[in-house]
C-alpha positions as CSV (number, residue, x, y, z in Angstrom):
1,M,-15.8,26.7,-3.4
2,K,-13.7,23.3,-2.8
3,S,-10.6,23.8,-1.2
4,A,-7.3,21.5,-1.0
5,L,-4.3,22.0,1.5
6,T,-0.5,21.2,0.2
7,I,2.1,20.2,2.8
8,A,5.5,20.5,0.9
9,G,8.6,22.7,0.4
10,S,8.9,25.6,-1.3
11,D,10.8,26.1,-4.7
12,S,12.6,29.1,-5.1
13,C,12.5,29.0,-9.1
14,G,8.6,28.2,-8.9
15,G,8.3,25.0,-10.9
16,A,8.1,22.5,-8.1
17,G,6.9,21.9,-4.7
18,I,4.6,24.7,-2.9
19,Q,4.7,27.0,-6.1
20,A,3.5,24.2,-8.6
21,D,1.1,22.9,-5.9
22,I,-0.7,26.3,-5.6
23,K,-0.7,26.8,-9.5
24,T,-2.0,23.4,-10.3
25,M,-5.0,23.3,-7.7
26,T,-5.9,26.9,-8.7
27,M,-6.0,25.8,-12.3
28,N,-8.0,22.8,-11.6
29,G,-10.7,24.6,-10.1
30,V,-10.2,24.7,-6.3
31,Y,-8.9,26.9,-3.6
32,A,-5.3,26.2,-2.5
33,M,-3.5,26.6,0.7
34,S,-0.3,26.0,2.0
35,A,1.7,24.9,5.2
36,V,5.4,24.9,4.2
37,T,7.7,22.3,5.4
38,A,11.2,24.0,4.0
39,L,12.7,26.7,2.2
40,T,14.8,25.6,-0.6
41,A,17.6,27.5,-2.6
42,Q,17.0,26.0,-6.1
43,N,16.7,26.1,-9.9
44,T,16.1,23.9,-12.8
45,T,19.9,22.8,-12.5
46,G,19.8,21.7,-8.9
47,V,19.1,22.3,-5.2
48,F,21.8,24.4,-3.5
49,G,20.5,24.5,0.2
50,I,17.3,23.4,2.2
51,Q,16.1,25.3,5.6
52,E,13.4,23.3,7.3
53,V,10.6,24.9,9.6
54,T,10.6,23.5,12.8
55,P,8.1,20.9,13.9
56,A,6.1,23.4,16.1
57,F,5.9,25.8,13.4
58,L,4.6,23.4,11.1
59,E,2.1,22.4,13.5
60,E,1.0,25.8,13.7
61,E,0.8,26.4,9.9
62,I,-1.7,23.3,9.6
63,E,-3.5,24.1,12.6
64,A,-4.1,27.8,11.3
65,V,-5.6,26.5,8.3
66,V,-7.6,23.6,8.9
67,T,-9.5,25.4,12.1
68,D,-10.7,28.1,9.7
69,I,-10.8,26.7,6.1
70,R,-11.4,23.1,6.5
71,P,-9.7,21.2,3.3
72,D,-11.6,18.8,1.1
73,A,-8.5,17.5,0.0
74,V,-4.7,17.2,1.2
75,K,-1.4,16.8,-0.8
76,T,1.9,16.3,1.0
77,G,5.1,16.6,-1.1
78,M,8.8,17.2,-0.1
79,V,9.1,16.6,3.9
80,S,12.8,15.9,4.5
81,S,12.9,15.0,8.2
82,A,11.3,12.4,10.5
83,S,10.2,14.9,13.2
84,L,7.9,16.7,10.6
85,I,6.5,13.9,9.0
86,K,5.4,13.0,12.4
87,T,3.7,16.2,12.9
88,I,2.0,16.1,9.6
89,A,0.8,12.6,10.5
90,A,-0.6,13.9,14.0
91,Q,-2.3,16.5,12.5
92,I,-4.2,14.7,10.0
93,K,-5.2,12.0,12.7
94,K,-6.3,15.1,15.2
95,H,-8.3,16.6,12.5
96,G,-9.6,13.7,10.6
97,L,-8.5,15.0,7.1
98,K,-9.6,13.1,4.3
99,N,-8.7,12.7,0.6
100,V,-5.0,12.6,1.5
101,V,-2.5,12.5,-1.5
102,V,1.3,11.4,-0.4
103,D,3.8,12.3,-3.0
104,P,6.9,10.3,-1.2
105,V,9.5,12.9,-2.6
106,M,12.7,11.5,-2.4
107,V,14.8,12.6,-5.2
108,A,14.6,15.9,-7.2
109,T,14.4,15.9,-11.0
110,S,17.9,17.2,-11.1
111,G,18.8,14.3,-9.2
112,S,19.2,15.9,-5.7
113,R,18.4,13.8,-2.6
114,L,15.7,15.4,-0.7
115,I,15.0,13.6,2.3
116,S,17.1,11.8,5.1
117,E,17.7,8.0,5.1
118,D,15.8,7.7,8.7
119,A,12.8,9.9,7.4
120,V,11.7,7.1,4.6
121,S,10.8,4.4,7.4
122,V,9.0,7.3,9.3
123,L,7.2,8.0,6.0
124,E,6.2,4.5,5.4
125,K,5.0,4.1,9.0
126,E,3.2,7.3,9.9
127,L,2.2,8.4,7.0
128,F,1.5,6.2,4.1
129,P,-1.4,4.5,6.4
130,L,-3.0,7.6,6.8
131,A,-3.1,8.2,2.5
132,L,-5.8,7.5,0.1
133,V,-3.3,7.2,-2.5
134,I,0.7,7.4,-2.7
135,T,2.0,8.2,-5.9
136,P,5.7,7.4,-6.2
137,N,7.9,7.2,-9.3
138,I,9.8,4.1,-10.0
139,P,12.9,4.7,-8.4
140,E,10.8,5.5,-5.3
141,A,8.8,2.5,-5.6
142,E,11.9,0.3,-5.7
143,I,12.8,1.8,-2.4
144,I,9.3,1.4,-0.8
145,S,8.9,-2.4,-2.1
146,D,12.3,-3.2,-1.9
147,M,11.6,-4.5,-5.6
148,Q,13.7,-3.9,-8.7
149,I,11.2,-2.7,-11.5
150,S,11.9,-3.0,-14.9
151,D,8.7,-3.6,-17.1
152,R,5.1,-3.3,-16.6
153,T,4.7,-6.7,-14.9
154,G,7.3,-5.4,-12.2
155,M,5.3,-2.4,-11.7
156,E,2.0,-4.3,-11.1
157,K,3.8,-6.5,-8.6
158,A,5.4,-3.4,-6.7
159,A,2.3,-1.6,-6.4
160,K,0.2,-4.4,-5.3
161,K,2.7,-5.1,-2.4
162,I,3.0,-1.4,-1.4
163,N,-0.6,-1.5,-1.3
164,G,-0.6,-4.7,0.9
165,D,2.2,-3.6,3.2
166,F,0.5,0.0,3.7
167,G,-3.3,-0.5,3.1
168,C,-3.2,2.7,0.8
169,A,-4.1,2.9,-3.1
170,V,-0.8,3.1,-5.0
171,L,-0.5,5.4,-8.3
172,L,3.1,4.0,-9.4
173,K,4.2,6.6,-12.5
174,G,5.9,5.3,-15.4
175,G,8.3,7.2,-17.4
176,H,11.6,6.1,-16.2
177,S,12.6,4.0,-19.0
178,V,9.2,1.4,-18.2
179,S,5.8,1.9,-19.6
180,D,6.6,5.3,-21.5
181,A,4.0,7.7,-20.2
182,D,1.5,5.1,-18.7
183,D,0.8,5.0,-14.9
184,Y,-0.6,2.1,-13.0
185,L,-3.3,2.3,-9.9
186,F,-3.7,-0.6,-7.5
187,A,-6.6,0.5,-5.2
188,D,-9.5,-1.6,-3.7
189,G,-7.8,-4.8,-4.9
190,K,-7.7,-4.3,-8.3
191,G,-5.3,-2.7,-10.9
192,Q,-5.9,-0.4,-13.8
193,W,-3.4,1.3,-16.4
194,F,-3.6,4.8,-17.5
195,S,-2.4,5.4,-20.7
196,G,-0.5,8.8,-21.1
197,K,0.7,10.6,-24.2
198,R,4.5,10.6,-24.5
199,I,5.5,14.4,-24.8
200,D,8.9,15.3,-26.2
201,N,9.8,17.9,-23.9
202,P,12.8,17.8,-21.7
203,N,11.1,20.3,-19.3
204,T,10.0,18.2,-16.7
205,H,10.9,20.0,-13.5
206,G,8.0,19.3,-11.0
207,T,5.8,17.0,-12.7
208,G,5.3,14.8,-9.8
209,C,4.2,17.6,-7.7
210,T,2.0,18.8,-10.4
211,L,0.5,15.2,-10.8
212,S,-0.1,14.7,-7.2
213,S,-1.6,18.1,-6.6
214,A,-4.0,17.6,-9.7
215,I,-5.6,14.5,-8.2
216,A,-5.9,16.0,-4.9
217,A,-7.7,18.9,-6.5
218,N,-10.2,16.7,-8.1
219,L,-10.8,14.4,-5.2
220,A,-11.3,17.8,-3.3
221,K,-14.3,18.4,-6.2
222,G,-15.9,15.1,-5.3
223,Y,-14.4,12.9,-8.2
224,E,-13.8,9.3,-7.4
225,L,-9.8,8.3,-7.3
226,P,-9.6,6.9,-10.9
227,E,-11.6,9.7,-12.3
228,S,-9.1,12.2,-10.4
229,V,-6.2,10.2,-11.7
230,R,-7.5,10.6,-15.5
231,R,-8.3,14.2,-15.2
232,A,-4.8,14.8,-13.6
233,K,-3.1,13.0,-16.1
234,N,-4.6,15.0,-19.1
235,Y,-3.9,18.4,-17.5
236,I,0.0,17.6,-17.1
237,S,-0.1,16.4,-20.8
238,S,-1.5,19.4,-21.8
239,A,1.1,21.2,-19.4
240,L,4.0,19.6,-21.1
241,A,2.6,19.6,-24.4
242,A,2.4,23.6,-24.1
243,Q,6.5,23.4,-24.5
244,L,7.3,26.2,-21.7
245,N,11.2,26.7,-22.1
246,L,12.8,28.3,-19.1
247,G,16.0,27.7,-17.3
248,K,19.1,26.2,-18.1
249,G,18.4,22.6,-16.6
250,S,15.1,20.6,-16.9
251,G,12.7,23.5,-17.0
252,P,9.1,23.9,-15.5
253,L,5.7,23.1,-17.0
254,M,3.3,25.7,-18.3
255,H,1.0,25.2,-15.2
256,N,-1.3,28.3,-16.8
257,Y,-1.7,27.0,-20.3
258,I,-5.3,27.2,-20.1
259,L,-5.1,30.9,-19.6
260,Q,-3.7,31.2,-23.2
261,G,-6.9,30.3,-24.4
262,K,-6.4,26.8,-25.9
263,D,-5.4,23.3,-24.8
264,P,-2.4,22.0,-27.0
265,L,-3.3,18.5,-26.8
266,A,-6.9,19.6,-28.3
267,M,-5.7,21.5,-30.9
268,E,-3.2,19.0,-31.8
269,E,-5.8,16.1,-32.1
270,K,-7.8,18.6,-34.5
């Protein structure tokens, strides 16, 4: 069985972070492993506390995993400090880990900031060049590219600039008032749009974590990047269409909709 490792923060309400990653990887058919970068006290309404692990302990976590069950893909999510980012980068290089998907988590769905200012530049310098693909949303892409993005052309220009600056493929996610649910992938010198069905569901807690983990899972199974993105978008669309409604804020997705015995989007099309 193929395996994937998520290196990210814990979400105590289970909708995002490590918990969403493990659910997503499992439902996408790979064995999920984790290295926790931080504990968070959070729910669907906000983040109330963050307790980081030490760089030494994060190194031990990753070492323990990769020297026993080597992952076929790696996904990184919330990493809030420069020292932890450097630790992850060092481990990726030391062990020659492949199929690295970096979700540059900077702000939670609730609006809470999840990364320190100085860590952003370290993320760009240390981790982006090691990634096969990074998956910023529009606000994150604006920070990384130092460009304002207001339309599809802006998304294309920003993705191309980020690719040129850091050498990694870029999946720039729409959905923040630009391009509806369509995402733009720039890789190997060419761009490709992936259309997505706009799901009328306000519960979007953990969508970024879920998408990047689904991409990593499909890369682990041997699919090329464009096909991995297509499969990941189909999965997240169905998880949204299942219309789970939990919590007082922006609730989580139904990651396990497959266990209900039906695909809500497929049923809708019939």
